[in-house]
N, C-alpha and C positions, 0 to 999 in steps of 0.2 A: 881665112876659109870666102871663098867667094860667095853671094847671093842666087837665090833659084829665082830674081827676076820678081817676086810678090814684096819685096818691098821690106824685108826681112833682114840685120846683119847674124854675120857667122855666129856659133853656139848658140842660135835662137834660130826659130823657125824650123825647118830645115835640116838645119844643126845641132839641133836639139838634143837631148836622150829623156831615156826612163819616162815619163810620164809625161811631160810636157810633150814629147817631141811623137809621140802616141797620142796626145787629143788634138794636135795642129795636123800632123796628116788626117787623121776622122775629118776635123772639120773644113781641110784645104778645096779650094777651089765649088764652095759650096756644098761639101760634102761628100764631091762627085769620082775626088780621086780615091777614097776608103775601101772602093769594092772592082777596083781598075785592076787586070793582070801586070805584076810582077812580068817584064820582060824574059823572055829565056825559059817561062817558065813555074819562075818561082825561087826561091831559097830553101836548102836546106837549113836546118835552125833546132835548136835545144832549147824545148821550153824553160824560162828564166823561170819557173815559179817550183815546177815538178822536176822537172826535166828529162821527159818526153820527149822521141825526134818528130819530129814532123815537116810537109814542105810551106812557108809561107807564103803562096801563090796571089794574093795580091795584095796592095799596101798597108790594112788592116784585115787581122790575122787574129785568130783563137787557137789556141792549144787545142786538140780534139779530145788529149785525153783529163786535162783540169779547169778548161775555159779561162785559161788566161789570153791576156790580150799584149799582143805584137805586134808592130809596125815596121817599119823603115821607109824613109822619104825618099823619091826618086832622082835629086842626084848621088844616092849614096846606095841605090840600088845594088849594086856591080858585086856587093862584098857579105856573106849572111854574118861579120864581124858588126855592121850598123846597125842589125838587128836590133830596136828596146823592147824592153817589159815595163806594162803602164802599174804595175806592181799587183801582191794577190789584193783577191777579193775588186779588183779593178773592173768595173763595167758600162760599155757604151751608150750612149744614150740617143 
């Protein structure tokens, strides 16, 4: 996979998985990316913690039912299958 121009190899940075991806996106560009809207109004999501359905409208967001933190990186935001979950009990700082 190619990189995003941020100096990260494929498999890391925007192509990481799980908590690593959530933390990368939350901190990317000085933290400004986390609250930016996902193009097209967001992605349909099923919480990977509790199973509730919701729409991930920003690059980092939480499940309204359990608070589970999910994220998707800009290069992969066209497909809901790329949404990653930080894990049960994870909270953003």
